[in-house]
C-alpha positions in Angstrom: -47.5 19.3 45.7 -50.1 18.9 43.9 -51.3 15.3 42.4 -53.1 15.0 39.5 -54.7 12.1 37.6 -55.9 12.5 34.0 -58.4 10.1 32.7 -57.7 10.5 28.6 -60.0 9.7 25.9 -59.8 10.6 22.1 -62.3 13.9 22.3 -62.0 14.7 26.2 -59.8 14.2 29.3 -61.4 14.1 33.2 -58.5 16.0 35.5 -59.0 15.1 39.3 -56.2 17.4 41.1 -55.7 16.4 44.9 -53.4 17.9 47.8 -51.4 16.3 50.3 -53.6 15.2 52.2 -55.9 13.4 49.6 -58.3 16.1 49.5 -59.7 17.2 46.1 -58.6 20.7 44.7 -60.7 20.3 41.9 -62.3 18.4 39.1 -62.9 19.1 35.6 -63.9 17.6 32.4 -61.9 19.2 29.3 -62.4 18.4 25.8 -59.6 18.5 23.8 -60.9 21.1 21.2 -59.3 23.5 23.9 -56.1 22.1 24.7 -55.1 25.6 26.4 -56.8 24.8 29.2 -54.8 22.0 30.5 -52.3 24.3 31.4 -54.7 27.1 32.9 -56.2 24.4 35.2 -52.8 22.9 36.2 -50.8 25.7 35.6 -52.8 27.2 39.0 -52.3 24.0 40.9 -48.2 24.0 40.3 -46.1 22.4 41.8 -47.9 19.3 40.8 -47.2 16.0 39.5 -49.4 14.4 36.6 -50.6 10.7 35.7 -52.4 9.1 33.2 -53.0 5.8 31.7 -51.0 4.0 28.4 -53.4 4.3 25.4 -53.5 4.5 21.5 -52.4 7.9 21.4 -50.8 8.8 24.3 -48.0 10.5 22.9 -51.1 13.8 22.3 -51.1 14.3 26.1 -47.6 13.8 26.5 -46.3 16.5 24.2 -49.0 18.7 25.7 -48.3 18.3 29.5 -44.3 18.8 29.0 -44.7 22.2 28.5 -46.7 23.4 31.7 -44.7 24.9 33.6 -44.9 23.9 37.5 -45.7 20.3 35.9 -42.3 18.2 37.5 -42.9 15.0 36.7 -45.3 12.9 34.4 -45.9 9.5 34.8 -47.4 7.4 32.3 -49.3 4.2 34.2 -49.6 0.5 33.0 -53.5 0.3 32.4 -53.3 -3.4 33.0 -51.4 -3.2 36.6 -53.4 -0.2 37.3 -56.8 -2.6 37.3 -55.0 -5.3 39.1 -54.4 -2.9 41.3 -56.6 -0.2 41.8 -60.2 -2.7 41.0 -63.0 -1.6 41.3 -67.1 -2.5 41.4 -67.7 1.4 40.0 -65.6 2.5 37.4 -66.5 6.3 35.9 -64.3 8.3 34.6 -63.8 10.5 37.6 -63.2 7.1 39.7 -60.7 6.7 37.3 -59.2 9.7 37.7 -59.2 9.8 41.7 -57.5 6.5 41.2 -54.8 8.1 39.2 -54.2 10.6 41.5 -54.0 8.5 44.9 -51.9 6.5 43.3 -49.2 8.8 42.4 -49.7 10.5 45.6 -48.8 6.8 47.4 -46.0 6.3 44.4 -48.0 3.2 43.8 -49.1 4.1 40.4 -46.6 1.6 37.8 -45.0 3.4 35.3 -44.6 2.7 32.0 -41.2 4.0 30.2 -41.9 7.2 28.0 -39.6 7.4 24.9 -38.4 11.1 24.1 -40.1 12.6 20.3 -37.4 11.5 18.3 -37.3 8.0 19.1 -41.1 8.0 19.3 -41.3 9.7 15.9 -38.6 6.8 14.8 -40.5 4.2 16.2 -43.8 5.1 13.8 -41.1 5.2 10.6 -40.5 1.2 12.0 -43.8 -0.2 12.4 -45.2 1.8 9.0 -42.4 -0.3 7.5 -43.8 -3.2 9.2 -47.1 -2.3 8.2 -46.3 -2.3 4.5 -44.5 -5.5 4.7 -47.2 -7.1 6.2 -50.1 -5.7 4.1 -47.5 -6.6 0.8 -47.2 -10.4 2.3 -51.3 -10.9 2.6 -51.4 -9.2 -1.6 -48.8 -11.8 -2.7 -50.6 -14.5 -1.3 -53.3 -13.2 -3.0 -51.3 -13.8 -5.9 -50.6 -16.9 -5.4 -54.3 -18.2 -4.8 -55.7 -16.7 -8.0 -52.5 -18.4 -10.2 -53.5 -21.3 -8.3 -57.1 -22.0 -9.3 -56.1 -21.5 -13.0 -56.4 -24.1 -15.4 -53.0 -24.9 -17.8 -51.4 -21.8 -16.8 -47.6 -22.2 -17.6 -45.8 -20.2 -15.3 -41.2 -19.7 -16.0 -39.3 -21.9 -13.3 -38.2 -18.9 -10.7 -37.0 -19.1 -7.6 -38.6 -15.8 -6.5 -42.8 -15.6 -8.2 -42.1 -11.7 -7.2 -38.5 -10.9 -8.5 -37.6 -9.4 -11.7 -38.4 -12.0 -13.8 -41.2 -13.6 -12.4 -43.2 -9.7 -11.8 -42.7 -9.4 -16.4 -43.9 -13.5 -16.8 -46.9 -11.9 -14.5 -47.4 -8.5 -16.5 -47.5 -10.4 -19.8 -50.0 -13.0 -18.8 -53.8 -12.7 -20.1 -56.2 -14.0 -17.5 -60.2 -14.1 -18.1 -62.3 -12.3 -16.7 -63.0 -11.4 -13.9 -59.2 -12.9 -12.9 -57.3 -10.4 -15.3 -58.7 -7.3 -13.5 -58.2 -8.7 -10.0 -54.1 -10.1 -11.3 -53.8 -6.1 -12.5 -54.9 -4.0 -9.5 -52.8 -6.4 -7.2 -49.6 -6.0 -9.4 -50.3 -2.4 -9.2 -50.7 -2.5 -5.3 -47.7 -4.3 -5.1 -45.5 -2.4 -7.3 -46.7 1.8 -5.2 -46.0 -0.9 -1.6 -42.6 -1.9 -3.3 -42.0 1.9 -3.6 -43.2 3.0 -0.2 -41.1 0.1 1.4 -37.7 1.1 -0.6 -38.9 5.2 0.7 -38.6 4.3 4.1 -35.8 2.1 3.9 -33.6 4.9 2.8 -34.9 6.6 5.6 -34.3 4.5 8.4 -30.7 3.4 6.4 -29.7 7.3 7.0 -30.8 7.0 10.6 -29.6 3.9 11.9 -26.0 5.6 10.6 -24.9 7.6 13.4 -26.8 4.9 16.2 -24.2 3.2 17.6 -26.2 0.6 18.8 -27.6 -0.3 15.5 -23.8 -0.5 14.5 -23.0 -2.8 16.9 -26.3 -5.3 16.4 -25.4 -5.5 13.2 -22.4 -7.6 13.8 -24.2 -10.0 15.9 -25.4 -12.9 13.5 -29.0 -12.7 11.7 -29.5 -9.0 12.4 -29.6 -6.4 9.4 -30.4 -2.6 8.8 -33.7 -3.3 9.4 -33.9 -5.5 12.7 -31.1 -3.4 14.4 -33.3 -0.5 14.1 -36.3 -1.7 15.1 -34.3 -3.7 17.9 -32.1 -0.2 19.2 -35.2 1.7 18.9 -37.6 -0.7 21.4 -35.0 -0.8 23.5 -34.6 2.4 23.5 -31.0 2.5 26.1 -29.8 -0.6 27.4 -29.2 1.5 30.3 -32.7 1.0 31.5 -32.4 -3.0 32.4 -30.2 -4.1 35.0 -29.4 -7.4 33.7 -30.0 -9.4 30.5 -32.9 -11.1 32.1 -34.8 -7.8 32.6 -34.4 -7.1 29.0 -35.5 -11.0 28.3 -38.7 -10.2 30.6 -39.1 -7.4 28.4 -39.0 -8.6 25.0 -41.4 -11.7 26.4 -38.8 -14.3 25.8 -39.4 -16.2 29.0 -42.1 -18.3 31.1 -44.8 -17.4 33.0 -44.0 -18.8 36.6 -46.0 -20.6 39.1 -44.8 -21.5 42.4 -46.0 -23.0 45.8 -44.2 -25.4 48.4 -41.5 -27.3 46.6 -43.6 -27.2 43.3 -42.6 -25.1 40.2 -44.5 -25.1 36.9 -43.4 -23.2 34.0 -46.3 -22.6 31.4 -46.5 -19.6 28.5 -44.2 -16.7 27.6 -45.6 -13.7 29.5 -48.0 -11.6 27.7 -47.2 -8.3 28.9 -44.4 -7.6 26.6 -43.0 -5.5 24.1 -44.1 -7.8 21.1 -42.5 -5.5 18.7 -39.4 -6.0 20.0 -39.9 -10.0 20.7 -41.0 -10.0 17.0 -38.0 -8.6 16.0 -35.5 -11.4 18.2 -37.9 -14.3 16.8 -37.4 -12.8 12.7 -33.5 -12.5 13.5 -33.1 -15.8 15.4 -34.6 -17.6 12.3 -32.5 -15.7 10.0 -29.1 -16.4 12.6 -29.5 -20.3 12.7 -29.4 -21.0 8.8 -26.3 -18.8 8.3 -24.6 -19.0 11.5 -23.0 -22.5 13.1 -23.4 -21.4 16.7 -27.0 -20.3 16.6 -27.6 -23.3 14.6 -25.8 -25.3 16.6 -28.1 -24.5 19.7 -31.0 -24.8 17.3 -30.3 -28.8 16.9 -29.1 -29.7 19.7 -32.7 -28.4 21.5 -34.2 -30.9 18.3 -32.7 -33.5 19.6 -33.8 -32.7 23.0 -37.1 -33.0 21.7 -38.0 -29.8 21.6 -41.0 -28.2 19.1 -39.3 -25.8 16.5 -41.8 -23.2 18.2 -39.9 -23.9 21.8 -36.6 -23.7 20.0 -36.8 -21.0 18.2 -37.8 -19.2 21.2 -35.0 -20.5 22.7 -32.9 -19.4 20.1 -34.3 -15.5 20.6 -33.6 -15.6 24.3 -29.6 -16.5 24.2 -29.7 -13.8 21.2 -31.2 -11.1 23.3 -28.9 -12.1 26.3 -25.5 -11.8 23.8 -27.7 -8.2 22.5 -27.4 -7.0 26.4 -23.7 -7.8 26.7 -22.2 -5.8 23.5 -24.6 -3.1 24.3 -23.8 -3.0 28.2 -20.4 -3.3 27.0 -19.9 -1.8 24.0 -17.7 -4.1 21.8 -18.7 -6.0 19.2 -20.2 -9.4 19.2 -17.3 -11.5 19.4 -17.4 -15.9 18.8 -16.2 -18.2 20.0 -16.6 -22.5 19.5 -19.4 -24.5 20.2 -18.5 -27.5 22.3 -21.7 -29.0 23.0 -21.2 -32.6 21.1 -24.1 -34.5 20.8 -25.7 -36.5 18.4 -26.6 -34.1 15.3 -24.2 -31.5 16.9 -20.9 -32.3 16.8 -20.0 -29.7 14.3 -18.2 -27.1 15.8 -20.1 -23.7 15.8 -19.4 -20.2 17.3 -20.8 -18.8 20.2 -21.2 -15.2 21.5 -19.4 -12.4 23.5 -19.0 -13.9 27.2 -21.8 -12.6 29.1 
């Protein structure tokens, strides 16, 4: 068996191949303009295992490697953990490739999850929609800023300035130069983004209909079609997690802990996590506390305890994450139960989650 470390860059990769004894069998720099060289080099040293660090466009390299005959295993390493294990004062592309190969040979490589191609493409669609929504929010803020500096501006009283009535009123506004030009451009961009988002919404809804995990998540308060698709796609199979605590850790909803002797300190939330999953759970938690009695009761209970708003919503998000684990692990819909905590300000009877 040969072990291959690949230091992957944008335009080239450095490949190091070692044998069972740790000796270097081959080293080569491969330009990405000639991707067939990967198959020629690795095929000549089969059977083999390969490892590379996770980077922005890691899927290009993975799709290239997974079709090479004789390559029995592909590992995508967590770059942060690799640095902690194999820190060195001398760092070059060759040294990095050799380290990956040696760690792979010793079975010490901290691996990251590699989703299949269908899941990767689905993630790209969801993240594209999130990107457009964030850009839309920025544009709306610019419109508010532009309107806020006008003198004597009369606008109709509407609950949503960017709803049908509000957009009609904005389109009829006559402002002085250059604000009239800026407003027209901003409204045109908002209209374009709305079309892009609707197009992606249709594709996401179509894909989510056949996903059992999305349908189960839709039974949980606060989780709609978009957030349900994001959560299901980012989890990518609940069987990956042994317990709900592991899922919470993956979502970055547990605090850092430092324990020495008989003293234990809890700090900020862990940083090495799936930020997309944490974002989706926090967004769902904010919706749930406003529309569901159980999550709202949990939020108010911790408010009475003196917790800050961000801390309270993270507690709700973590509880929701635990519920999601139960729902997906047991393959059954969310089942409400009464909220039974009686504290001042939280005396109403709410609803609880399915049993953990």
